[in-house]
Every structure is written in C-alpha cells, then in structure tokens.
C-alpha positions in Angstrom: 97.1 98.6 105.1 97.2 96.4 102.1 97.3 99.3 99.4 99.4 102.1 101.6 102.0 101.6 98.8 103.0 98.7 96.2 106.6 99.2 96.2 107.2 95.8 94.9 106.4 97.2 91.3 108.9 99.7 91.7 111.6 96.6 92.5 110.5 94.1 90.0 111.0 96.2 87.1 114.8 96.9 87.5 115.4 93.2 88.5 113.4 92.2 85.7 116.1 94.1 83.5 119.0 91.9 85.1 117.1 88.7 84.5 116.5 88.0 88.4 113.3 86.5 89.6 112.3 87.3 93.4 109.4 87.9 95.2 110.2 91.2 96.8 106.7 91.5 98.7 107.8 88.0 100.1 111.3 89.3 101.2 109.8 92.2 103.0 107.3 90.0 104.8 110.3 87.8 106.1 111.9 91.0 107.1 109.0 92.3 109.2 108.6 89.1 110.9 111.9 89.5 112.1 111.7 93.0 113.3 107.9 92.9 115.0 109.4 91.3 118.3 108.8 93.3 121.4 112.2 91.7 122.8 114.4 92.2 120.0 116.3 95.1 122.2 119.0 92.3 122.8 118.6 90.0 120.0 118.8 91.1 116.2 118.0 89.4 112.8 121.1 88.3 111.0 120.0 85.8 108.1 116.8 84.5 106.9 117.2 81.5 104.4 114.3 80.4 102.5 113.4 76.8 101.1 111.2 75.0 98.8 110.2 71.9 100.4 109.6 68.9 98.6 108.6 66.1 100.9 111.3 65.7 103.4 113.8 67.6 101.0 114.6 71.3 101.5 116.0 73.2 98.5 117.3 76.8 99.3 116.5 79.6 96.8 116.8 82.8 98.6 118.4 84.2 101.6 118.4 87.7 103.1 121.5 89.1 105.0 121.6 91.9 107.3 125.0 93.6 108.4 125.3 96.1 111.1 127.7 98.4 112.2 126.7 102.2 112.9 123.5 101.1 114.6 123.4 98.3 117.1 119.9 97.1 116.5 119.2 98.5 112.9 121.1 97.2 109.7 123.4 99.4 107.9 122.8 97.2 104.8 120.6 94.2 103.7 121.7 92.1 101.1 119.7 89.7 98.9 121.0 86.6 97.6 119.8 83.8 95.2 121.3 80.2 95.1 122.5 79.0 92.0 121.8 75.2 92.0 124.2 74.3 89.1 127.2 76.2 90.7 125.9 75.3 94.5 126.8 78.7 95.4 124.7 82.2 96.6 124.8 85.0 94.2 124.1 88.3 95.4 121.3 90.1 93.5 121.0 93.3 95.2 121.8 95.4 98.5 120.3 97.9 100.4 122.2 100.3 102.3 120.9 102.9 104.8 121.9 106.1 106.3 120.4 107.4 109.9 120.2 110.4 111.5 121.2 111.1 115.5 118.0 109.4 116.6 118.6 106.4 114.9 115.6 106.8 112.3 116.7 106.0 108.5 116.8 109.1 106.5 118.0 107.3 103.4 118.2 104.2 101.8 119.4 103.0 98.2 118.9 99.8 96.6 121.6 98.7 94.3 121.5 96.1 91.7 124.0 93.7 90.8 124.5 93.6 87.0 127.1 91.3 87.1 129.7 93.9 86.2 128.8 96.3 88.7 126.2 97.7 91.0 123.8 100.2 90.2 121.3 102.4 91.9 117.7 101.6 91.3 115.4 102.6 94.2 115.8 105.6 96.7 113.6 106.2 99.7 114.1 109.5 101.8 112.3 109.8 105.0 111.8 113.0 107.3 110.4 112.7 110.8 108.8 115.4 113.5 110.1 116.2 116.7 108.8 113.4 118.2 110.8 111.1 115.8 107.4 110.0 114.1 107.4 109.5 110.4 105.9 112.1 108.8 106.9 111.9 104.9 108.7 109.0 102.6 109.9 109.8 99.4 110.6 107.0 96.7 112.4 107.9 93.5 113.5 105.9 90.7 116.9 105.9 89.1 116.7 106.6 85.3 119.5 104.8 83.4 118.9 107.3 80.4 119.6 110.8 82.0 121.4 109.3 85.3 118.9 111.4 87.3 116.3 110.4 90.3 112.7 110.6 88.9 110.0 110.9 91.6 107.7 107.6 91.8 105.6 107.8 95.2 105.2 110.4 98.1 103.8 109.3 101.4 102.6 111.5 104.2 101.3 110.5 107.6 99.2 113.2 109.3 98.8 112.9 113.2 95.7 114.0 115.4 97.5 114.3 118.8 99.1 110.9 119.6 96.9 108.9 117.0 97.4 108.8 113.1 94.7 110.9 111.5 95.2 109.9 107.8 97.7 108.5 105.5 97.9 109.9 102.1 100.0 108.5 99.2 100.6 109.7 95.8 102.1 107.7 92.9 102.9 108.1 89.4 102.8 105.6 86.6 105.7 106.2 84.1 104.1 103.9 81.4 100.9 105.9 81.3 102.1 109.1 82.9 98.9 109.2 84.9 98.9 110.3 88.7 97.1 108.2 91.2 96.2 109.3 95.3 95.1 107.0 98.1 94.1 107.8 101.4 93.4 105.7 104.6 91.1 106.2 107.5 91.5 104.5 110.7 89.1 103.9 113.5 90.7 103.1 117.2 89.4 101.4 120.3 89.9 102.9 123.7 93.4 101.4 123.7 94.5 103.2 120.9 94.6 100.0 118.5 93.1 100.2 115.1 90.2 98.1 114.9 89.1 99.2 111.3 90.5 101.3 108.2 89.2 102.2 104.9 91.3 103.0 101.9 90.0 105.3 99.4 91.6 106.3 96.0 91.1 109.3 93.8 92.5 110.5 90.4 93.0 114.2 91.4 92.7 114.2 95.3 89.6 115.8 95.5 86.8 113.2 94.8 87.4 109.8 96.8 86.0 106.6 96.5 86.1 103.5 98.5 88.3 100.7 97.7 89.4 98.5 100.5 88.3 98.0 104.4 90.1 95.9 107.0 88.4 94.9 110.4 90.5 93.7 113.1 90.0 92.1 116.4 92.8 91.2 119.1 94.1 88.5 121.4 93.2 89.5 125.3 96.7 89.6 126.0 97.6 92.0 123.5 98.8 95.5 125.4 99.8 97.5 122.6 98.5 101.0 121.6 98.5 103.9 119.1 102.1 104.8 120.0 103.5 101.1 119.8 102.3 101.1 115.9 103.4 105.0 115.3 107.0 103.8 116.7 107.3 100.7 114.4 106.3 102.1 111.4 108.7 105.0 112.1 111.6 102.8 112.8 110.9 100.0 110.3 108.8 101.1 107.4 111.7 102.8 105.8 113.8 100.0 106.0 111.5 98.1 103.7 112.0 98.5 99.9 109.2 96.4 98.8 105.8 95.9 100.5 102.3 95.3 100.1 101.2 94.9 103.5 102.2 97.8 106.2 100.4 95.6 108.8 103.2 93.3 108.8 104.9 95.9 110.7 102.2 96.1 113.5 103.6 94.1 116.6 100.3 93.8 118.0 98.7 90.3 118.5 95.5 90.1 116.1 93.0 87.5 116.5 91.3 87.9 113.4 91.5 90.1 110.2 89.1 90.6 107.8 89.3 92.4 104.5 86.9 93.5 102.0 86.7 95.1 98.6 84.3 97.8 97.3 81.8 96.6 95.1 79.0 98.6 93.4 76.5 97.7 96.0 78.9 97.9 98.8 81.8 96.1 100.6 82.2 92.4 99.7 84.3 89.9 101.9 87.7 88.9 100.2 90.2 87.6 102.7 90.4 86.7 106.2 93.4 86.0 108.3 93.3 84.1 111.8 95.7 83.7 114.3 96.5 81.1 117.3 99.0 81.4 120.2 100.9 79.3 122.3 101.1 78.9 126.1 103.9 82.2 125.9 101.3 84.2 123.8 103.4 83.7 120.4 101.8 83.5 117.4 101.8 79.7 116.5 99.8 79.5 113.2 98.0 81.9 111.1 95.2 80.8 108.6 94.4 82.6 105.4 91.2 81.8 103.7 89.5 83.3 100.9 85.7 84.4 100.4 84.0 81.9 97.9 80.5 83.6 97.3 78.8 82.2 100.6 81.6 80.6 102.8 85.4 80.9 103.8 87.8 78.3 102.1 91.1 77.7 104.1 94.2 77.9 101.6 97.1 79.0 103.4 98.6 78.2 106.7 101.8 79.6 108.5 103.4 77.8 111.3 105.8 79.3 113.8 108.7 77.7 115.8 110.7 79.8 118.4 114.0 79.9 120.2 114.3 80.0 123.9 114.6 83.7 124.0 111.0 83.9 122.0 112.3 84.9 118.8 111.3 83.0 115.6 113.2 79.9 114.4 111.3 78.6 111.8 108.4 79.2 109.5 106.5 76.5 107.7 104.0 77.4 105.0 101.2 74.9 104.2 99.2 74.7 101.0 95.7 72.9 100.9 95.8 70.3 98.2 93.3 67.6 97.6 92.1 67.6 101.5 95.6 67.6 103.0 97.9 70.4 103.9 101.2 70.2 102.4 104.4 71.8 103.2 105.7 73.8 100.5 108.5 76.3 102.1 110.3 76.7 105.1 112.2 80.0 106.2 114.9 79.6 108.8 115.8 82.8 111.0 119.5 83.2 112.7 120.0 85.7 115.3 122.7 87.6 117.3 123.2 88.8 120.7 123.6 92.7 121.2 124.8 93.4 124.6 123.3 96.8 125.0 121.5 98.3 128.0 118.0 99.7 127.4 118.3 99.0 123.5 114.6 99.4 123.3 113.7 102.7 122.3 111.7 105.4 124.4 108.6 106.8 122.7 108.7 110.4 123.1 105.9 112.9 124.1 104.1 115.2 122.4 105.7 118.4 120.6 105.5 121.7 121.5 104.4 123.1 117.9 100.6 123.6 117.4 98.9 124.3 114.2 95.4 124.8 113.0 93.8 125.3 109.7 90.3 126.9 109.1 88.2 126.7 107.1 88.7 123.8 105.2 87.7 123.1 102.5 88.3 126.7 101.3 88.2 128.5 98.3 89.8 132.0 98.9 92.2 132.1 101.7 93.1 129.8 104.2 93.7 130.7 107.9 96.6 129.3 109.6 96.8 129.5 113.4 100.1 128.8 115.0 101.9 128.4 118.6 105.3 127.8 119.0 107.4 127.6 122.4 110.5 128.4 120.7 111.9 131.8 120.1 112.9 131.3 116.2 110.7 132.5 113.4 108.2 130.0 112.3 108.5 128.6 108.8 105.3 128.1 106.9 105.6 126.0 103.9 102.8 124.7 101.6 103.2 121.3 99.7 101.2 119.3 97.5 100.6 115.4 97.6 103.3 115.0 95.3 105.9 116.6 97.8 106.3 119.6 95.6 106.7 122.9 97.4 104.1 125.3 96.5 104.9 128.3 98.6 106.9 129.2 101.8 107.3 132.1 104.1 108.3 133.2 107.6 106.3 134.3 110.3 108.1 136.0 113.1 106.2 136.6 116.4 102.9 135.8 114.8 100.2 133.8 116.0 98.1 133.6 112.7 99.0 134.0 108.9 97.1 133.1 105.6 97.7 131.3 102.4 96.0 133.3 99.6 95.8 130.0 97.7 98.7 131.2 95.3 102.0 129.3 94.4 105.4 131.2 94.4 104.8 132.2 91.2 101.6 133.9 91.9 99.4 131.7 90.1 96.4 130.1 91.3 96.9 126.9 92.7 94.9 123.7 91.5 92.3 122.3 93.4 93.1 119.3 95.7 94.5 118.4 99.1 97.7 120.1 100.2 100.1 119.8 103.3 100.7 122.9 105.5 104.1 122.6 107.4 105.0 124.9 110.4 108.5 124.5 111.8 110.9 126.2 114.6 114.0 124.8 114.8 113.5 120.8 114.9 110.0 121.1 116.0 107.5 121.0 113.5 103.9 119.9 112.8 101.9 119.1 109.8 98.3 119.5 108.8 96.3 119.0 105.7 93.6 121.2 104.0 91.0 121.0 100.9 91.5 123.6 98.3 88.4 124.1 96.2 88.1 125.2 92.5 
C-alpha cells in the first residue's frame, strides 16, 4: 500500500527545522523488518545500527534503540540517534513514546524532537480499535509551535467486510496550500484470504475518484498467511510507525513477486517490481528491486539478509548496480533480546456481535440504518466525515432501524461525500461507509 499515507513528510519538516537529516521512511522500513517475523513472541528487537559501506570500511550513521517496560513484546519508546563522527558519539535526535490499552494495542504515540535544549512534541498519532482489537481509525496531528496546539493533518479509516478489509480511506490536509485530498484503497483477495491486487484511487472531494496506483502480488508456495494475519499485523504495528511510505512492509506473508503500476491517461503502466528469494528455512534471503524502462525491467537494488540461529534477521546488506557490478553500499545490523513469556503471540479474536447495514447508498435524502446488537445497552449512532469530524450523533434504545436525514448537528445539510457511520454499544461497535449525493 505504497500510497496509503506519506507520513514521512510530516516528520521531515520538524527535523529540518532543527537541522537534522534523516530518511524517516528508511527508519520505518528497518523497524518493519524487525517486527514482521512470526517467531518474535520470544525475541524482540532492541537495536538497529545502519552503516554506510566503503569497500571493507563500515561507517555508522544512524541507530534505532527500542526500550521495553509496560509491554513485554512492544516498545514503550523508540529513540533515533545520529552518529557525530567528529565527536565520535551518538546524538539523540528524536524519541517516540507510546501508550497502550488493556489489550496491548497502541492508543497514542507522540514523537518528540531534540532541539539541543529540550524535547518538544512534533507529531501525535491516536488510534482506535473495534471489539476484535482490529484497527479502525488512526488520527495524525501536527503540533503548532505558534499557538501551542495540535492541528489535524491526516485521518486514516479501515473498513471491514466480515473478516476481510473492505476499503481503506485517507484524508490529508496540506498546510502550505490549504487543500484537502482523499485516497481510497480497494483490495482483491485469493481463496486463502491474501491480498493479490490492490488499486489506490485519489479524489479532491471524496465523490469523484480516479485511479492512481496498482499493486499485483504472487506468493511463495510455503506461505500460510491469511487475511487475519494481515489485519493483526497492521493493527499491532501500523501505529508504531511514525513515518512510512509502504504499509506492505508490515505484511508478514512471503511474497514471491510484487509489480507496481502507475495510472497513465491510456491505462496502467509498469513502474516497479520486487522479486523475493528464500533459503532452505523459507526465510527471505534476497529481494531484488527493478524499474521499468520503456519495454524491459532493469535491476537497480538488491537486499540480502543473514539470520541468527533463532531465525531473526542479523544483517541486511544493500547492493546497488554500478557499471556492471553489484556494489555493497549499506549494512544494517539488528540486535535482539530474549523475552521469557509463555504464549506471547497474540490470539486473533473472532467476529463481533454488532451488525450494521446502511441502505440505500449512495443516497440523497435519508439513509436507513439497520442495527443488531446482542448487548442490553442502547446503541450509540455517530456520523463522521473522512476528516474525523463528528457530524451527528444520537442514541437508539431497543430499536433495530433508525435513519439519518443528512443533516448535521446544527440542522444544516451535510455536503456531498463519503461518511462513516459508527454504531456502538459498550465496547462492541461496527463502522460502515455511505456516499451522500448532492
């Protein structure tokens, strides 16, 4: 999901203010590689050190340190260091601090930047989950140094159709231009529940959508992942990432080939391809990145991996094609610690008890809302736009159907676009989307 969010832009601006020069998407890539392993219930990553390679010389330049406390297998904080070669010491540039709910999911994370005098907040991520502990919404806010308040930047919504992801919607606001933008991801699954194709679309108003990006994926014969595997991993680890460009890094499956396309005026055009090779233990030993050059693929970058005996990544080498040879340009080294905890791997919960159906959609007058809840508490109905703003809410006690007349809380007609309807009773809730026409 390459265009699911580009939070790196949110991070790079504050870092640029303080004179730092970090590739935050690279940081999230290294973190994602550390957290995708199925066997990490007993082994957790503690440190990742990146080195530039010049021949046989390794020159360290960045380090990521993970500290654990309240959670055994999830970090309380992640610190980012830059190596000062003149002083020969590591300098902390930023730290991410996390808060968890009782189910071990991240509900809030704040990145603080080191100004040289003190740590100041920069980006805040707030996440919500349904009663199955699946991620439903993620809100990204920017801290304003002028008025000392948080300003909304991005809203991320995951909608489910039973045990599969139906759509992912994103709203973003460009503070420099003041322009809203929307994106939508549609997915196609195979019989095993794995994503084999996704199409990203963009819109200026959430009503008219145009194609933007397409990904087609095949899998290794030993891959046993399902849709629930992917749902669990994005719910557990997506809020951990403060900067990322590719959510597929969080997918613990074993892809064989991934081909990316960009939408051109005449149709889909090949753009990028990743091919994966596996060793005898079915661990990824090499990833090859190729670019499309008019009528053929050109290999440009390779990543080769070495593993510890307990099957966690030890070193990753980056190779670039240069004048007919593969040249090693970077090496990342991973360190791990053993966690003595029984049954550390989380259990994937089953379907919830709340049922929600909307009709007709699209609609222009009234929207019918069909409800079914096993609980005794009244059902709370709330209407949100893709910006995360609550438009309307009411209680529905003992009713199986209700309706939304298309008005907001002030009695004004809500604008055309996509809206999210949330029905909740106690901890149980479901969310569904609808399209309102003019």
